[in-house]
N, C-alpha and C positions, 0 to 999 in steps of 0.2 A: 389721652390722659397718660401721665407719666407714673410709673410704678417704681417705688424705691424698695429694694429688698436685699437680703443677704445673698452672697455668692453661693451657687450650688456647683457641685462637681461638673455637671454637664455644661456649665457656663464658661469654664476655664478657657477653652479655645477661642470662643467669640470675644471674651474680655481681652485676651492677648491680642487679637486682631484690632480691637478698639484702641488698646494701649499703644500699639505700634503706630496707628494712624494719628491719634490725637497727640501723643507725646512726642514721637520722633518727627513727624511732619510739621506739627505746630511749632515745636522748638527750633527746627531747622529754619523755618520761615521767620521766627520772631527773635532769634538769638544772634548776636554778632558771630561771624564765622569762627574767629579764634576761640571764643568761649564754647561754641558748639563742638568744635574739634576736641576740646579737653574732656567732653562728656559723651561723645559719640560711642555707642555701644556696639559690640559685635553680636550678631545673632540675637538682637533685642527681643524679638517675639518668643523665641525658644526659651531664652533665659527667664523672661517674665512668666511664661506659661509654667515653667518648672517651679518658680517662686510661688505663684498662686497655689499650685497643687500642694506645696509644702506648708504654707501658712493657713490655708482655709480651715484646717482642723485644730489649730492651736488656740487655746482659750484666751490668750493675751493679744490676739489679733482679731480684727473685724474688717471684712471686705464687703462693701455695699455697692450695688449697682443701680443705675437708673435705666429703666426699660420703657420704650415708647414704640407702640406698634410692633412688638416682638424684636425690636432692635436695641442693642446696648447703646445708650446715648450719654452715659456718665458713669463715673467710678470714683470711689473714695476708699482709702486704706488707712487704718489706724492700728496702733499697738500700744501697749501699756508697759512703761518701764519704771523702775524705782531708782531714785537717787537719794541714798541715805544721808548725804551731806546737806540736803536742802530741807528747810522747814516744810515746804509744800512739795514733798518729794515723790508723790505718786503722780506720774506724768503721762498724760495721753499724748501720743506722738502721731500727728497727722503726716503720713508718709507720702501719699499721692492723692491728688484730687483733680479731676478734670471732667469737662463736658464737651461734647461734640460742638464744633463751631456753628454748625447749622442749628443747634438748639440753645445757643448762648442767649442770655438775658431773658430767660423764661422762668427763672427761679429754681431750676433743676440743681444747680450747684448749692444753693441755699438749702434745699431739701436734703441733699446728701450730707451736707455739713451738719445740719441739725440732727439728723439720725445718728451720726457718729458721736456728736457731743452728748446726746442722751445716753448712748452706750458708755462713754467715758464717765459721765456723772454716776450712772448706775454701778460702775465698777469702783467708785470711790476716788477717781482722779481729782487732783486739786489744781491742776493747770494743764494747758495744752501747748505743745511746741509744734512748730511747723517751719519748713523752709521753702523757698521758691527762688526761681531765677531772678536776679536783680533786674533783668531786662523785661521780665514778664509783668507788665503794668496791670493787665487784667487780673492776674492772680494776686498781686499785691493789693489791688483795690478790693478784691473779694475778701481777702483776709481782714483788711481794715473794716469792711462792712460787717464782718462777723465778730468784731470787737477785739481783734488782735492788735498788738502794738509792734512796730518794727524794733528789733532789739539787737541785731548783729549784722555784720557784713563779713562774708567769706572771701578770701583772696585765692587766686590760682595763677600759676605761671607755667608755661611750657618751657622745658629746658633741653629739648632734643635738638 
């Protein structure tokens, strides 16, 4: 059985390991090399571990994990921002969302997303923003399944 819960301080290292595997390895395998090169991070695990440690106590952030047999198998991170120029200006921002490939298509991503959306609604958010890699068909499909609409395209260019 999968347990969805909030991140605890003692989870940070294991979640950083999970992030490094699912995010970096998966993206390297599923993203065109030139695009991956533009996003490749130095010391990704260390940076992500520090980031988690900083945000886990902030009231406008929520980090949820999925655990199965005491292993981290999924992660979702969200925060709340205000855009005073929008009528629906209290925005839930889905920053990161992933499930181990070995656990894909078992509803874990949906459970994580639903838990975060409940938190966003409880905080009074009026809309949710999220971005994903254009080449990440699984993520795009998952977003559409959760009711998102595709609304923008981002361009990047290497100039070195």
